C-alpha positions as CSV (number, residue, x, y, z in Angstrom):
1,X,88.9,-33.4,-84.0
2,X,86.0,-35.8,-84.4
3,X,82.4,-34.9,-83.6
4,X,82.5,-37.3,-80.7
5,X,85.2,-35.4,-79.0
6,X,83.0,-32.3,-78.5
7,X,80.5,-32.4,-75.6
8,X,76.9,-32.2,-76.7
9,X,75.5,-28.7,-77.1
10,X,73.1,-29.2,-74.2
11,X,76.0,-29.9,-71.9
12,X,77.9,-26.9,-73.2
13,X,74.9,-24.6,-72.7
14,X,74.4,-25.9,-69.2
15,X,78.1,-25.2,-68.5
16,X,77.8,-21.6,-69.9
17,X,74.6,-21.0,-67.9
18,X,75.8,-22.2,-64.6
19,X,79.3,-20.8,-65.1
20,X,78.1,-17.3,-66.0
21,X,75.6,-17.5,-63.2
22,X,78.2,-18.4,-60.6
23,X,80.5,-15.7,-61.9
24,X,77.9,-13.0,-61.4
25,X,77.1,-14.5,-58.0
26,X,80.8,-14.0,-57.1
27,X,80.7,-10.4,-58.3
28,X,77.5,-9.4,-56.7
29,X,77.9,-11.5,-53.5
30,X,81.4,-10.2,-52.8
31,X,80.2,-6.7,-53.7
32,X,77.5,-6.8,-51.0
33,X,79.8,-8.4,-48.5
34,X,82.4,-5.7,-49.1
35,X,79.8,-2.9,-48.8
36,X,78.8,-4.3,-45.4
37,X,82.2,-5.0,-44.1
38,X,83.8,-1.7,-45.2
39,X,80.9,0.7,-45.4
40,X,83.0,3.9,-45.2
41,X,85.9,2.9,-47.6
42,X,85.0,2.5,-51.2
43,X,88.5,1.7,-52.2
44,X,88.6,-1.2,-49.8
45,X,85.3,-2.4,-51.1
46,X,86.7,-2.4,-54.6
47,X,89.8,-4.3,-53.5
48,X,87.7,-7.0,-51.8
49,X,85.3,-7.2,-54.8
50,X,88.2,-7.5,-57.3
51,X,90.1,-10.1,-55.3
52,X,87.1,-12.3,-55.0
53,X,86.3,-11.9,-58.7
54,X,89.9,-12.7,-59.7
55,X,89.9,-16.0,-57.7
56,X,86.4,-17.0,-58.5
57,X,86.8,-16.5,-62.2
58,X,90.0,-18.5,-62.3
59,X,88.3,-21.4,-60.5
60,X,85.2,-21.3,-62.7
61,X,87.3,-21.4,-65.9
62,X,89.1,-24.4,-64.6
63,X,85.8,-26.1,-63.7
64,X,83.7,-25.4,-66.8
65,X,86.4,-24.9,-69.5
66,X,86.8,-28.5,-70.5
67,X,83.0,-28.7,-71.3
68,X,82.2,-25.4,-73.0
69,X,85.4,-23.5,-73.3
70,X,84.3,-21.3,-70.4
71,X,83.3,-18.3,-72.5
72,X,80.8,-16.8,-69.9
73,X,80.7,-13.8,-72.2
74,X,78.8,-13.2,-75.5
75,X,81.6,-11.2,-77.0
76,X,84.0,-14.0,-76.4
77,X,81.6,-16.4,-78.1
78,X,81.2,-14.0,-81.0
79,X,84.9,-13.7,-81.4
80,X,85.1,-17.5,-81.4
81,X,82.7,-17.6,-84.3
82,X,84.4,-14.8,-86.2
83,X,87.9,-16.2,-86.1
84,X,86.8,-19.7,-86.8
85,X,84.2,-19.1,-89.5
86,X,86.4,-19.9,-92.5
87,X,87.8,-23.1,-91.1
88,X,84.6,-24.1,-89.3
89,X,86.8,-24.5,-86.2
90,X,84.8,-22.2,-83.9
91,X,81.2,-22.0,-82.8
92,X,78.4,-21.9,-85.5
93,X,76.0,-19.0,-85.6
94,X,73.4,-21.2,-83.9
95,X,75.8,-22.1,-81.1
96,X,76.7,-18.4,-80.6
97,X,73.0,-17.6,-80.1
98,X,72.6,-20.5,-77.7
99,X,75.7,-19.6,-75.7
100,X,74.7,-15.9,-75.5
101,X,71.1,-16.8,-74.3
102,X,72.5,-19.2,-71.7
103,X,75.0,-16.6,-70.5
104,X,72.3,-13.9,-70.1
105,X,69.9,-16.1,-68.3
106,X,72.7,-17.4,-66.1
107,X,73.8,-13.9,-65.3
108,X,70.4,-12.8,-64.2
109,X,69.9,-15.9,-62.1
110,X,73.4,-15.5,-60.6
111,X,72.6,-11.9,-59.6
112,X,69.4,-13.0,-57.9
113,X,71.3,-15.8,-56.1
114,X,74.0,-13.4,-54.9
115,X,71.3,-11.1,-53.5
116,X,69.4,-13.9,-51.9
117,X,72.4,-15.1,-49.9
118,X,72.7,-11.7,-48.3
119,X,68.9,-11.1,-48.1
120,X,69.3,-8.0,-50.3
121,X,66.0,-7.0,-51.9
122,X,65.5,-7.6,-55.6
123,X,65.4,-4.2,-57.3
124,X,66.6,-2.6,-60.5
125,X,69.8,-0.8,-60.0
126,X,69.8,2.9,-59.7
127,X,73.5,3.3,-60.3
128,X,74.0,5.3,-63.5
129,X,77.3,4.4,-65.2
130,X,77.4,6.9,-68.1
131,X,79.8,9.3,-69.7
132,X,82.5,9.0,-72.3
133,X,85.2,8.1,-69.8
134,X,83.4,5.0,-68.6
135,X,82.6,4.0,-72.2
136,X,86.2,4.3,-73.2
137,X,87.1,2.2,-70.1
138,X,84.7,-0.6,-71.4
139,X,86.3,-0.5,-74.8
140,X,89.8,-0.8,-73.3
141,X,88.7,-3.6,-70.9
142,X,87.0,-5.7,-73.5
143,X,89.7,-5.2,-76.2
144,X,92.3,-6.4,-73.7
145,X,90.3,-9.4,-72.6
146,X,89.5,-10.6,-76.1
147,X,93.1,-10.0,-77.3
148,X,94.5,-11.9,-74.3
149,X,92.3,-14.9,-74.9
150,X,92.9,-15.1,-78.6
151,X,96.6,-14.5,-78.2
152,X,96.9,-17.4,-75.7
153,X,95.0,-19.7,-78.0
154,X,96.9,-18.6,-81.1
155,X,100.2,-19.4,-79.4
156,X,99.2,-22.7,-78.0
157,X,99.0,-21.4,-74.4
158,X,95.3,-21.8,-73.8
159,X,95.9,-23.8,-70.6
160,X,97.1,-20.6,-69.0
161,X,93.8,-18.9,-69.7
162,X,92.3,-19.5,-66.2
163,X,95.0,-17.6,-64.2
164,X,95.7,-15.1,-67.0
165,X,92.1,-14.1,-67.5
166,X,91.4,-14.0,-63.8
167,X,94.5,-11.8,-63.3
168,X,93.5,-9.5,-66.2
169,X,90.0,-8.9,-64.9
170,X,91.3,-8.3,-61.4
171,X,93.7,-5.7,-62.7
172,X,91.2,-4.1,-65.0
173,X,88.9,-3.4,-62.0
174,X,91.6,-0.9,-61.1
175,X,93.1,0.5,-64.3
176,X,89.8,1.1,-66.2
177,X,87.3,3.8,-65.3
178,X,84.4,1.4,-65.6
179,X,85.8,-1.2,-63.3
180,X,85.8,-3.6,-66.3
181,X,82.4,-5.2,-66.9
182,X,83.8,-6.3,-70.3
183,X,80.8,-8.6,-70.7
184,X,77.3,-7.9,-72.1
185,X,75.7,-10.8,-70.2
186,X,77.2,-9.8,-66.9
187,X,76.2,-6.2,-67.6
188,X,72.6,-7.2,-68.1
189,X,72.7,-9.5,-65.1
190,X,73.9,-6.8,-62.8
191,X,70.9,-4.6,-63.5
192,X,68.7,-6.5,-61.0
193,X,70.7,-5.6,-57.9
194,X,70.6,-2.1,-56.4
195,X,73.9,-2.7,-54.6
196,X,77.6,-1.9,-55.0
197,X,77.9,-4.1,-58.1
198,X,74.7,-2.8,-59.9
199,X,74.3,-0.9,-63.1
200,X,71.1,1.0,-64.1
201,X,69.3,-0.5,-67.1
202,X,69.5,2.8,-68.9
203,X,73.3,2.5,-68.8
204,X,73.3,-1.0,-70.4
205,X,73.1,-0.1,-74.1
206,X,76.1,2.2,-74.0
207,X,78.2,-0.4,-72.2
208,X,77.2,-3.2,-74.6
209,X,78.0,-1.1,-77.6
210,X,81.4,-0.2,-76.1
211,X,82.0,-3.9,-75.4
212,X,81.3,-4.9,-78.9
213,X,83.6,-2.2,-80.2
214,X,86.3,-3.4,-77.8
215,X,85.9,-7.0,-78.9
216,X,86.3,-5.9,-82.6
217,X,89.5,-4.0,-81.7
218,X,90.8,-7.0,-79.7
219,X,90.3,-9.3,-82.7
220,X,91.9,-6.8,-85.0
221,X,95.0,-6.4,-82.7
222,X,95.5,-10.2,-82.6
223,X,95.1,-10.4,-86.4
224,X,97.8,-7.7,-86.8
225,X,100.2,-9.3,-84.3
226,X,99.7,-13.0,-85.0
227,X,97.4,-13.4,-88.0
228,X,94.2,-15.3,-87.8
229,X,94.7,-18.0,-90.4
230,X,93.9,-21.4,-88.9
231,X,93.3,-20.0,-85.5
232,X,91.8,-22.8,-83.4
233,X,88.9,-20.8,-82.0
234,X,87.4,-24.0,-80.6
235,X,89.9,-23.8,-77.8
236,X,88.6,-20.5,-76.5
237,X,88.8,-20.0,-73.5
238,X,90.1,-23.3,-72.3
239,X,90.6,-26.2,-74.7
240,X,87.5,-28.4,-74.7
241,X,87.8,-32.2,-74.3
242,X,89.5,-33.6,-77.4
243,X,90.5,-30.3,-78.9
244,X,93.9,-30.3,-80.7
245,X,95.5,-26.9,-80.9
246,X,97.5,-26.0,-84.0
247,X,100.1,-23.3,-83.3
248,X,101.6,-23.2,-86.8
249,X,99.3,-20.6,-88.2
250,X,98.7,-22.7,-91.3
251,X,102.4,-22.9,-92.1
252,X,103.9,-26.2,-93.3
C-alpha cells in the first residue's frame, strides 16, 4: 500500500472525532428518548437504547470506515498499533495518541449534542456504576469486541465489520452486567449527562482499566486462535481506501 493510498492524518482524525461524537449522540439521545417514552419500564428503555445504538453504529462504521477505519474507540486503536507494530502495518504511536484524543473530544461533544437536542441540562452524571460484577462485564464486553474485530480482519472479512460490530454491541447491552460500554472515550463522554446513559466520573477509572484488560485478553485470544503474524491491522475496523488485506498469515 503506497503512502498516497492512505487518507491524510487530519482527515482521519476528523472522521474519528465526528464518528465517535455521533456514536455518543446516538447512545445518549436514544437513552433520553427511551427514558421519556417509557418512564416506568427500564427493560423497554434498554431495548430502545440498544436497538438505536446497533443501527446507528452500523451506519457510522459504513460512513467513516473508508477514511479512518472507524475505530471510534481508543482500545481498538491501541490494538491496531500493537498487532501491527512489527510490520508497521498499523497505526504509529503518534497516530494512536491523535486518534484517542479525537475520540475523547468527540465523545464529550457528542454527549452534549445529544442532551441539547432534548433540552436536557448539562450536568455530571450521578449514576454510580461500580462493583466487581460490572467490571467483569466490561472485561467481557471489550474482549469480545476486540477479538471480533481482529478476527474479521485476520480472516479477510473486514467488510462485514459494520453489521457484525453493531450486532455485537447490541447483544452485549443485554448479556453483560455493565450494558457494554467497552470504550474508554465513550465512557468519558457519558460522564456529562445525568440521564439514562450517564456514568459518574468516579466510576470511570475502574471501567477504563477493565476495558484495557479486556482488550489485552481479546488480542491474546485472536493470537491463540489465528496467530498475529502479518495481521493487516491497518484494515481495522473497515479497510481504509487503498488497503490490501493479506489473509495468508505470512504463509507462502
